[in-house]
C-alpha positions as CSV (number, residue, x, y, z in Angstrom):
1,M,70.3,93.5,-83.1
2,P,67.8,96.1,-81.7
3,A,68.7,98.0,-78.6
4,A,67.3,96.9,-75.3
5,T,64.6,99.6,-75.6
6,D,63.8,98.7,-79.2
7,F,61.2,95.9,-79.1
8,A,60.5,94.2,-82.4
9,Q,58.5,91.0,-82.8
10,F,57.2,89.1,-85.9
11,K,55.2,86.1,-84.9
12,D,53.5,85.1,-88.1
13,E,51.7,86.6,-91.0
14,R,48.8,87.6,-88.7
15,T,50.7,89.8,-86.2
16,W,53.7,92.2,-86.5
17,F,54.7,95.1,-84.4
18,R,57.7,97.2,-83.5
19,Y,58.5,99.6,-80.6
20,M,61.1,102.2,-81.2
21,P,62.9,104.6,-78.9
22,P,62.3,108.3,-79.9
23,N,64.8,109.3,-82.6
24,P,66.6,112.4,-81.6
25,E,66.5,114.0,-85.0
26,A,62.8,113.3,-85.4
27,Q,62.2,114.7,-81.9
28,L,63.8,118.0,-83.1
29,W,61.2,118.0,-85.9
30,G,58.5,117.7,-83.3
31,A,57.1,114.4,-84.6
32,Y,58.3,110.8,-84.1
33,V,56.8,107.3,-84.2
34,K,57.1,105.1,-81.1
35,N,55.1,102.0,-82.2
36,V,53.6,100.6,-85.4
37,G,52.0,97.2,-86.2
38,F,49.0,95.2,-87.3
39,A,47.1,92.2,-85.9
40,V,44.6,89.9,-87.5
41,I,42.4,88.5,-84.7
42,P,40.2,85.6,-85.9
43,P,36.9,84.8,-84.2
44,N,37.1,83.0,-80.8
45,I,40.8,83.9,-80.3
46,L,42.1,85.5,-77.1
47,Y,42.9,89.2,-77.9
48,S,46.6,90.1,-77.6
49,P,47.8,86.5,-77.2
50,Y,51.4,87.7,-77.3
51,N,51.3,90.0,-74.3
52,E,54.8,88.9,-73.1
53,D,56.3,90.4,-76.3
54,H,54.9,93.9,-75.6
55,P,56.4,96.4,-73.1
56,P,54.7,96.3,-69.7
57,D,52.7,99.5,-70.3
58,H,51.3,98.2,-73.6
59,R,49.9,94.8,-72.4
60,D,46.3,93.9,-71.7
61,P,44.3,96.3,-73.9
62,W,41.1,95.2,-72.1
63,N,41.8,94.0,-68.6
64,P,42.6,96.2,-66.9
65,G,43.3,98.6,-69.9
66,R,46.2,100.9,-70.6
67,I,47.3,104.5,-70.1
68,L,49.5,105.5,-73.0
69,H,52.0,108.4,-72.9
70,A,51.6,109.3,-76.5
71,Y,48.8,109.5,-79.2
72,A,47.8,106.5,-81.2
73,F,45.6,105.8,-84.2
74,V,44.0,102.3,-84.3
75,Y,42.3,101.5,-87.7
76,I,39.7,98.7,-87.7
77,T,39.4,97.2,-91.3
78,R,37.4,94.1,-90.5
79,G,35.2,92.8,-87.8
80,A,33.7,94.5,-84.7
81,G,34.4,95.2,-81.1
82,E,34.1,97.7,-78.3
83,F,35.9,100.6,-76.7
84,D,35.7,102.1,-73.2
85,S,37.1,105.1,-71.4
86,K,35.9,107.4,-68.7
87,P,35.4,110.5,-71.1
88,S,33.6,108.5,-73.8
89,G,31.9,105.6,-72.0
90,T,31.5,102.3,-73.7
91,Q,31.0,102.5,-77.5
92,P,30.9,99.9,-80.3
93,L,33.7,99.6,-82.9
94,R,33.2,98.4,-86.4
95,A,35.1,98.0,-89.7
96,G,35.9,101.5,-91.0
97,D,36.3,103.1,-87.6
98,L,39.5,104.8,-86.6
99,L,40.1,105.0,-82.8
100,V,42.0,107.9,-81.5
101,L,43.9,107.2,-78.2
102,F,45.0,110.1,-76.0
103,P,47.9,110.2,-73.7
104,G,47.2,110.0,-69.9
105,I,43.7,108.5,-70.3
106,L,42.9,105.0,-69.2
107,N,41.3,103.2,-72.2
108,R,40.2,99.6,-73.0
109,Y,39.3,98.0,-76.3
110,R,38.8,94.5,-77.8
111,P,37.2,92.7,-80.6
112,L,34.0,90.7,-80.1
113,Q,35.0,87.2,-79.3
114,G,32.8,85.5,-81.9
115,V,33.7,88.1,-84.6
116,G,37.4,89.1,-84.3
117,W,38.9,92.0,-86.3
118,D,41.8,93.3,-88.2
119,E,43.6,96.3,-86.7
120,Y,46.5,98.6,-87.8
121,W,48.0,101.0,-85.4
122,L,50.5,103.9,-85.2
123,E,51.7,105.5,-81.9
124,F,53.3,108.9,-82.2
125,D,54.2,112.0,-80.3
126,G,56.2,115.3,-80.4
127,D,55.7,119.0,-79.9
128,Y,54.4,119.5,-83.4
129,I,52.1,116.5,-83.1
130,R,50.6,117.8,-79.9
131,R,49.8,121.1,-81.6
132,L,48.1,119.3,-84.5
133,M,46.1,117.0,-82.2
134,E,44.6,120.1,-80.6
135,H,42.3,120.3,-83.6
136,G,38.6,120.4,-82.6
137,E,37.9,117.1,-84.4
138,F,39.9,115.2,-81.9
139,S,38.6,114.9,-78.4
140,P,38.6,112.1,-75.7
141,E,34.8,112.4,-75.5
142,H,34.5,111.4,-79.1
143,P,37.5,109.0,-79.8
144,I,35.9,106.9,-82.5
145,L,35.8,108.5,-86.0
146,H,33.6,106.8,-88.6
147,I,35.7,107.4,-91.7
148,G,34.9,104.1,-93.5
149,L,37.4,102.0,-95.4
150,R,39.8,104.3,-97.2
151,D,42.7,103.1,-99.2
152,E,44.7,106.3,-98.8
153,I,44.6,106.0,-95.0
154,L,45.3,102.3,-94.9
155,D,48.3,102.9,-97.2
156,L,49.8,105.1,-94.6
157,F,49.8,102.3,-92.0
158,L,51.1,99.8,-94.5
159,T,53.9,102.2,-95.5
160,A,54.9,102.8,-91.9
161,I,55.0,99.0,-91.3
162,E,57.3,98.5,-94.3
163,L,59.6,101.3,-93.3
164,S,59.9,99.9,-89.8
165,R,60.7,96.4,-91.2
166,N,63.2,97.4,-93.8
167,E,64.9,100.4,-92.1
168,P,66.0,102.4,-95.2
169,P,68.2,105.4,-94.5
170,H,66.6,108.1,-92.3
171,Y,63.4,106.0,-92.0
172,H,62.7,107.5,-88.6
173,L,62.3,110.9,-90.3
174,V,60.1,109.5,-93.0
175,L,58.0,107.8,-90.3
176,S,57.6,111.2,-88.6
177,T,56.1,112.7,-91.8
178,L,53.8,109.8,-92.1
179,A,52.4,110.6,-88.6
180,T,51.6,114.1,-89.7
181,Q,50.2,112.9,-93.0
182,A,47.9,110.5,-91.1
183,I,46.5,113.4,-89.1
184,A,46.0,115.5,-92.2
185,R,44.4,112.6,-94.2
186,L,42.1,111.9,-91.3
187,L,40.9,115.5,-91.1
188,S,40.4,115.5,-94.9
189,A,38.3,112.3,-94.7
190,L,36.1,113.8,-92.0
191,K,35.5,116.9,-94.0
192,S,34.6,115.0,-97.1
193,Q,32.2,112.6,-95.4
194,S,28.5,112.6,-96.2
195,H,25.7,112.5,-93.7
196,E,22.5,110.8,-95.0
197,G,24.0,111.2,-98.5
198,R,24.7,114.9,-98.2
199,P,28.2,116.4,-98.1
200,V,29.1,117.9,-94.8
201,P,29.8,121.4,-96.3
202,E,26.3,121.5,-97.8
203,I,24.8,120.6,-94.4
204,I,26.8,123.4,-92.7
205,R,25.8,125.9,-95.4
206,E,22.2,125.2,-94.8
207,A,22.7,125.6,-91.0
208,K,24.5,128.9,-91.5
209,R,21.7,130.2,-93.8
210,W,19.2,129.4,-91.1
211,L,21.2,131.0,-88.3
212,L,21.8,134.1,-90.4
213,C,18.2,134.5,-91.5
214,E,16.6,133.6,-88.2
215,P,19.1,134.5,-85.5
216,A,16.3,135.3,-82.9
217,R,14.4,132.1,-83.4
218,E,17.1,129.6,-83.7
219,N,16.8,126.5,-81.5
220,L,20.0,124.5,-82.0
221,D,18.6,121.2,-80.9
222,H,15.7,121.6,-83.3
223,L,18.1,122.8,-86.0
224,A,20.2,119.7,-85.6
225,A,17.1,117.5,-85.8
226,R,16.1,119.2,-89.0
227,L,19.5,118.1,-90.4
228,N,18.9,114.5,-89.2
229,M,21.7,114.4,-86.6
230,S,22.3,114.8,-82.9
231,Y,23.4,118.2,-81.6
232,T,26.7,116.7,-80.5
233,A,27.5,115.6,-84.0
234,F,26.2,118.8,-85.5
235,R,28.3,120.9,-83.2
236,R,31.5,119.0,-84.0
237,L,30.9,119.2,-87.7
238,F,29.9,122.9,-87.6
239,K,33.0,123.9,-85.6
240,A,35.3,122.0,-87.9
241,E,33.8,123.8,-90.9
242,T,33.5,127.3,-89.5
243,G,35.9,127.6,-86.6
244,Y,32.9,128.6,-84.4
245,S,30.5,126.6,-82.3
246,P,26.9,127.0,-83.5
247,R,26.1,129.1,-80.4
248,Q,29.0,131.4,-81.0
249,F,28.0,131.7,-84.7
250,A,24.3,132.4,-83.7
251,L,25.5,135.1,-81.2
252,E,27.6,136.8,-83.9
253,A,24.6,136.7,-86.2
254,R,22.4,138.4,-83.6
255,L,24.9,141.1,-82.9
256,R,25.4,141.8,-86.6
257,K,21.6,142.1,-87.0
258,A,21.5,144.4,-84.0
259,A,24.3,146.6,-85.5
260,D,22.4,146.8,-88.8
261,L,19.1,147.9,-87.0
262,L,20.9,150.5,-85.0
263,D,22.6,151.8,-88.1
264,R,19.5,152.0,-90.3
265,T,16.5,152.5,-88.0
266,D,15.2,154.4,-85.1
267,T,13.9,151.3,-83.4
268,P,14.3,151.6,-79.7
269,V,17.1,149.6,-78.2
270,H,14.9,147.4,-76.1
271,E,12.9,146.4,-79.2
272,I,16.1,145.6,-81.1
273,A,17.2,143.4,-78.2
274,E,13.9,141.6,-78.3
275,Q,14.0,141.2,-82.1
276,C,17.5,139.7,-81.9
277,G,16.5,137.2,-79.3
278,M,18.4,138.7,-76.4
279,E,17.1,137.8,-72.9
280,S,17.3,141.3,-71.6
281,V,18.4,144.9,-72.6
282,Y,21.1,144.7,-70.0
283,Y,22.5,141.5,-71.4
284,F,22.3,142.8,-75.0
285,S,24.0,146.1,-74.1
286,R,26.8,144.3,-72.2
287,L,27.5,141.9,-75.1
288,F,27.2,144.6,-77.8
289,K,29.7,146.8,-76.0
290,K,32.1,143.9,-75.5
291,K,31.9,143.1,-79.2
292,T,32.1,146.7,-80.7
293,G,33.6,148.7,-77.9
294,L,30.5,150.9,-77.8
295,A,27.1,150.8,-76.0
296,P,24.2,150.5,-78.5
297,T,23.1,154.1,-78.1
298,A,26.7,155.3,-78.6
299,F,27.1,153.0,-81.6
300,R,23.9,154.5,-83.1
301,R,25.2,158.1,-82.7
302,V,28.6,157.3,-84.3
303,H,27.5,155.0,-87.1
304,A,23.9,155.9,-88.0
305,K,23.8,156.8,-91.7
306,S,20.3,158.3,-92.2
307,P,18.0,157.5,-89.3
308,L,14.4,157.0,-90.3
309,R,12.2,159.6,-88.6
């Protein structure tokens, strides 16, 4: 029989879940699974009809909502619904969306009553998990990831469910690796996504070319519009691909252009600042010195190759 802290419930072929106390060995690995399950919610059925079988802090996903103490992925494979939290506001959910739940944040979600949905979930935590979840793609402000229906990700949930049901030797440790795989697979899916039929890396390459060629004229809102996306979506994709926000990348491009002009020309510093889109010579000089360790005039004296006179 499961321990008192190990809740397991199989109601019928439409709902199964299991809660597990943290495995000490998996905790040492820095990754452990606390809860795994699935639910098929038909249209016009009360969501979470088996609340009494869940621990108290996991009941009532919509009213009043829940605050988890670990991370969770909820994958919607059929139907539609809605999600709400203070950082994100209310947002629609649809088949192919993966919902990322963050510890310590009140959240609410439910299927549309006349539609229902199918959901698979995995709740996990650990020191290593928390480091992985610091990746820029994951944020409470953008908890819904539109990855589409992907067999390789659904298979991870199904494998976790079967392991929890059958309990083969060291299944807790295998579950911990599935949690890290789920994070990696999700990041891979986001990178390989297309936007308006174009691969994300191609979109980011175009943005980088624009920022490198026109560092003084770039307007990031206009640039995002050229790429047919919002600035928020553009910033998230750009940082995931390059490690820099678009504004950081643009500033680096401006400073590189300024260094090149100081190196190759006799153009006055105030004109270089203007050409590179800096709001003032003072601002330019301060940023340039912070980046290179030298003021623009000192940089020119040290690095100039053959000044044009």
